C-alpha positions in Angstrom: -39.1 -59.3 -5.1 -37.9 -56.4 -3.6 -37.6 -55.7 0.3 -38.5 -52.5 1.8 -36.8 -50.5 4.9 -38.9 -47.5 5.4 -42.4 -46.6 4.6 -43.2 -44.2 1.4 -44.6 -41.7 3.3 -41.3 -40.8 5.7 -38.7 -39.4 4.4 -35.1 -39.6 5.6 -32.6 -36.4 6.1 -29.9 -37.4 4.0 -28.2 -34.0 4.9 -26.0 -33.2 8.2 -26.6 -30.2 10.0 -23.9 -27.9 9.9 -25.0 -25.3 12.7 -24.0 -26.4 15.3 -20.6 -27.1 13.5 -20.3 -23.2 12.4 -21.0 -22.0 16.3 -18.1 -24.1 17.1 -16.1 -22.5 14.9 -17.0 -19.2 15.1 -16.4 -20.0 18.9 -12.8 -20.9 18.6 -11.6 -18.6 16.3 -12.7 -15.9 18.6 -10.9 -17.5 21.8 -7.6 -17.9 19.1 -8.0 -13.9 18.3 -8.5 -12.8 21.6 -5.7 -15.8 23.2 -3.4 -14.3 20.4 -3.4 -10.7 21.0 -2.6 -11.1 24.4 -0.1 -14.1 24.4 2.0 -11.5 21.7 5.3 -12.1 22.8 7.7 -8.9 23.2 11.6 -9.1 22.7 12.5 -7.0 25.2 15.3 -4.6 23.9 18.3 -2.7 25.9 18.3 0.0 23.0 21.8 2.4 23.2 21.0 5.7 24.5 22.6 8.4 22.2 23.4 12.2 22.1 22.4 14.5 19.5 24.6 17.2 18.4 22.7 20.4 17.1 23.4 20.2 13.5 24.7 24.3 12.3 21.8 26.0 10.1 22.8 25.5 6.5 23.4 29.4 5.1 21.1 31.1 3.7 20.5 31.1 -0.1 21.4 34.5 -1.8 18.9 34.6 -4.2 19.6 36.9 -7.9 16.8 37.9 -10.2 17.1 38.8 -13.7 14.7 40.6 -15.7 13.9 41.0 -19.0 15.7 44.5 -19.0 18.4 42.5 -17.6 18.3 44.3 -14.1 20.1 42.5 -11.6 18.2 42.3 -8.5 19.4 40.6 -5.0 16.8 39.4 -3.5 14.4 42.4 -4.4 17.1 45.1 -4.9 18.2 46.2 -7.7 21.6 46.0 -7.8 24.7 46.7 -10.8 27.2 44.1 -12.0 29.7 45.8 -9.8 27.9 46.1 -6.8 27.0 42.3 -7.6 30.5 41.2 -7.4 31.5 43.3 -4.4 28.3 41.4 -2.2 29.3 37.7 -3.8 33.3 38.3 -3.0 32.2 39.7 0.7 29.7 36.3 1.0 32.3 34.3 -0.4 34.8 35.8 2.2 33.0 35.5 5.4 33.4 31.0 4.5 29.8 30.1 4.6 29.5 28.7 1.2 26.2 29.9 0.7 24.2 28.9 -2.2 23.1 31.2 -5.8 19.1 30.6 -6.2 19.5 32.2 -9.8 16.1 33.3 -11.2 16.1 34.5 -15.0 13.2 35.6 -17.0 12.7 33.5 -20.0 12.9 36.9 -21.9 16.2 37.7 -20.2 19.4 37.5 -22.6 21.6 35.0 -22.1 24.4 37.9 -21.9 23.3 39.2 -18.3 22.8 35.8 -17.6 26.4 34.4 -18.7 27.9 37.4 -17.5 26.1 36.6 -13.5 27.1 32.9 -13.8 30.6 34.3 -14.1 30.8 37.0 -11.4 30.0 34.0 -9.0 32.4 32.2 -9.9 34.8 34.6 -10.0 34.0 34.8 -6.5 34.4 31.5 -5.2 31.0 30.4 -5.6 30.2 27.1 -7.1 26.7 26.2 -5.6 24.8 28.1 -8.3 21.3 26.3 -9.2 18.5 27.7 -11.4 14.7 28.3 -10.4 12.2 28.1 -12.1 8.2 27.5 -12.3 
């Protein structure tokens, strides 16, 4: 003999309705996001005041080019090895300590490049950079 508490035709609800719970969670999340952004505390700082000095402009670089026929160019003007030495002496004598950008064609002779480096070294210039593409 078994006891039966409900009718067979009536089915009971076994699951809990989560929709109101989800709605409440979304409303609480929106309220939290709004209050968190409004109540963001900022730290008051008294930052020091400084005066920046204007830095001197770096000296312009000297561009020396060597083509494949051992021609030497100061910027785009052709120049001889002796004249190159005189100009480099003038630049180093001015006290600016300029940098030399050396551009050499890949077909140029190493001898010409070595001579230009020697002339720049004799003039007292030590900032020499090789430029390639």
